[in-house]
C-alpha positions in Angstrom: -9.9 13.4 43.7 -10.8 14.6 40.2 -7.1 15.5 39.6 -6.1 11.9 40.6 -8.7 10.4 38.2 -7.4 12.6 35.4 -3.8 11.4 36.1 -4.8 7.8 36.2 -6.8 8.1 32.9 -3.7 9.7 31.3 -1.5 6.9 32.4 -3.9 4.2 31.2 -4.3 6.0 27.9 -0.5 6.4 27.5 0.1 2.7 28.2 -2.6 1.6 25.8 -1.2 3.9 23.1 2.3 2.5 23.7 1.0 -1.1 23.4 -0.9 -0.5 20.3 1.9 1.5 18.8 4.3 -1.3 19.5 2.1 -3.6 17.6 2.1 -1.4 14.6 5.7 -0.5 14.9 6.7 -4.1 14.3 9.0 -3.2 11.5 10.1 -6.0 9.1 13.3 -5.9 7.0 12.8 -9.5 5.9 10.0 -10.7 3.6 7.3 -12.9 5.2 5.1 -15.3 3.4 1.6 -14.0 4.0 -0.3 -16.7 2.0 -0.6 -18.7 5.3 -3.3 -16.3 6.4 -7.0 -16.6 5.4 -8.0 -13.0 5.0 -7.3 -12.7 1.3 -5.1 -14.7 -1.1 -3.2 -14.1 -4.3 -5.7 -14.5 -7.1 -8.6 -12.8 -5.2 -10.2 -9.6 -6.4 -9.0 -6.6 -4.4 -11.2 -5.2 -1.6 -12.6 -1.7 -2.1 -11.6 1.3 0.1 -11.5 5.1 0.2 -9.3 7.3 2.5 -8.4 10.9 2.9 -5.3 12.3 1.1 -2.6 14.7 2.3 -4.5 17.5 0.5 -7.8 16.9 2.3 -9.5 15.1 -0.6 -11.0 11.6 -0.6 -9.4 9.0 -2.9 -10.8 5.6 -3.9 -9.1 2.5 -5.2 -11.7 2.5 -8.0 -10.1 5.6 -9.4 -7.1 3.5 -10.5 -9.1 0.8 -12.3 -7.2 -0.5 -15.3 -3.8 0.2 -13.9 -1.2 -2.1 -12.3 -1.2 -0.8 -8.7 1.2 -1.2 -5.8 -0.4 -0.5 -2.4 2.3 0.3 0.1 1.1 0.4 3.8 3.6 2.5 5.8 4.2 5.2 8.5 6.7 7.9 9.1 7.8 6.4 12.4 8.6 3.1 10.6 12.3 3.2 9.7 12.2 0.4 7.1 9.2 2.3 5.5 11.2 5.5 5.3 14.0 3.6 3.6 11.6 2.1 1.0 9.8 5.3 0.0 12.5 6.7 -2.3 12.7 3.4 -4.1 9.0 3.4 -4.7 9.2 6.9 -6.1 11.9 5.7 -8.5 9.7 2.8 -9.6 6.8 5.2 -10.2 8.9 7.4 -12.4 10.2 4.4 -14.3 6.9 2.6 -15.1 4.2 5.3 -14.5 3.9 6.1 -18.2 3.1 2.5 -18.9 0.1 2.3 -16.6 1.7 1.6 -13.2 0.7 3.4 -10.0 2.1 3.4 -6.5 -0.4 4.3 -3.8 1.0 5.0 -0.3 -1.4 4.3 2.6 -0.1 5.7 5.9 -1.3 5.0 9.4 -0.1 8.4 10.6 -0.7 12.1 11.1 -1.5 14.0 7.9 0.9 16.8 8.6 3.8 14.4 9.3 3.1 12.5 6.1 2.8 15.7 4.1 6.1 17.1 5.4 7.9 13.8 4.8 6.8 13.2 1.2 7.4 16.9 0.4 11.0 16.6 1.7 11.7 13.6 -0.5 9.8 14.9 -3.5 7.3 12.0 -3.5 4.8 12.5 -6.3 2.6 9.4 -6.1 -0.6 9.7 -4.0 -0.5 9.0 -0.3 -3.7 8.3 1.7 -3.7 8.8 5.5 -5.8 7.5 8.3 -5.9 5.7 11.6 -8.6 3.0 12.4 -9.9 3.1 8.8 -6.4 2.4 7.4 -5.9 -0.4 10.0 -9.1 -2.1 8.6 -7.9 -1.7 5.0 -4.5 -3.1 5.9 -6.2 -6.1 7.6 -8.6 -6.6 4.6 -5.6 -6.9 2.4 -4.2 -9.7 4.5 -1.9 -8.0 6.9 -3.1 -9.8 10.1 0.1 -9.0 12.0 0.0 -5.2 11.4 3.7 -5.1 10.7 5.0 -2.4 8.4 5.9 -1.9 5.6 3.4 -4.1 3.8 2.9 -4.1 0.1 0.3 -5.6 -2.3 0.6 -5.7 -6.1 -2.6 -5.6 -8.1 -3.0 -6.3 -11.8 -5.1 -4.3 -14.2 -8.1 -6.6 -13.8 -8.1 -5.9 -10.0 -6.6 -9.2 -9.0 -4.2 -9.6 -6.2 -0.9 -10.7 -7.8 1.6 -10.5 -5.0 2.0 -9.3 -1.4 4.9 -9.0 1.0 6.0 -7.7 4.4 9.3 -5.9 4.7 11.4 -3.6 2.5 10.8 -4.6 -1.1 13.7 -5.7 -3.3 13.3 -3.1 -6.0 14.7 -5.3 -8.8 12.4 -8.2 -8.0 9.4 -5.9 -7.8 10.4 -4.2 -11.1 10.4 -7.6 -12.8 7.0 -8.4 -11.4 5.6 -5.0 -12.6 7.1 -5.4 -16.1 5.6 -8.9 -16.4 2.1 -7.6 -15.4 2.4 -4.7 -17.8 3.5 -7.1 -20.6 0.7 -9.6 -19.9 -1.9 -6.8 -20.0 -0.6 -5.6 -23.4 -0.8 -9.2 -24.8 -4.3 -9.6 -23.4 -5.4 -6.4 -25.1 -3.8 -7.1 -28.5 -4.8 -10.7 -28.9 -8.6 -10.0 -29.4 -7.7 -7.3 -31.9 -5.6 -9.8 -33.9 -8.4 -12.4 -33.9 -10.8 -9.7 -35.2 -8.5 -8.8 -38.0 -8.2 -12.5 -38.9 -12.0 -12.8 -39.1 -12.2 -9.8 -41.3 -9.6 -11.3 -43.6 
């Protein structure tokens, strides 16, 4: 009887896991307008979070205050996500010296993520989790759970843009450049006014 109960429990667990997995494996190649949802909107201040890294440390979004940040929610089992990662690494290399930071947030197994990013030579930080990452994903407006999902944040911590599906790297590059330029103008204008007062 005990063996039968164990078998039944295993089947139920497997079915539940398959169902939940199918929800999270809803992979999107096409962008989806997320501003129809009420969780968070473009123009809102970013929610806080902290998650474990692939090296066993804890990282916090507050550690990147003052930078233009792209949060990329992904998983190794998500084929569109795997396609997107090398493009994000290229974007990091292109704009990182100007104050831009990609942060990967994977709902996955730590060892799988570690092996995958090592194979591709990914250098930007990747945070990994399960239920905690699901909650962060939801708090940033991804009510459907489909991956990949990306959120762009300006240096003041304001949500600037968000999108489901594989990112068009040229379009995102223009958005990043604009935020970096706006930040530079924001910083230099008060200095110019001060100089005028001195004169």
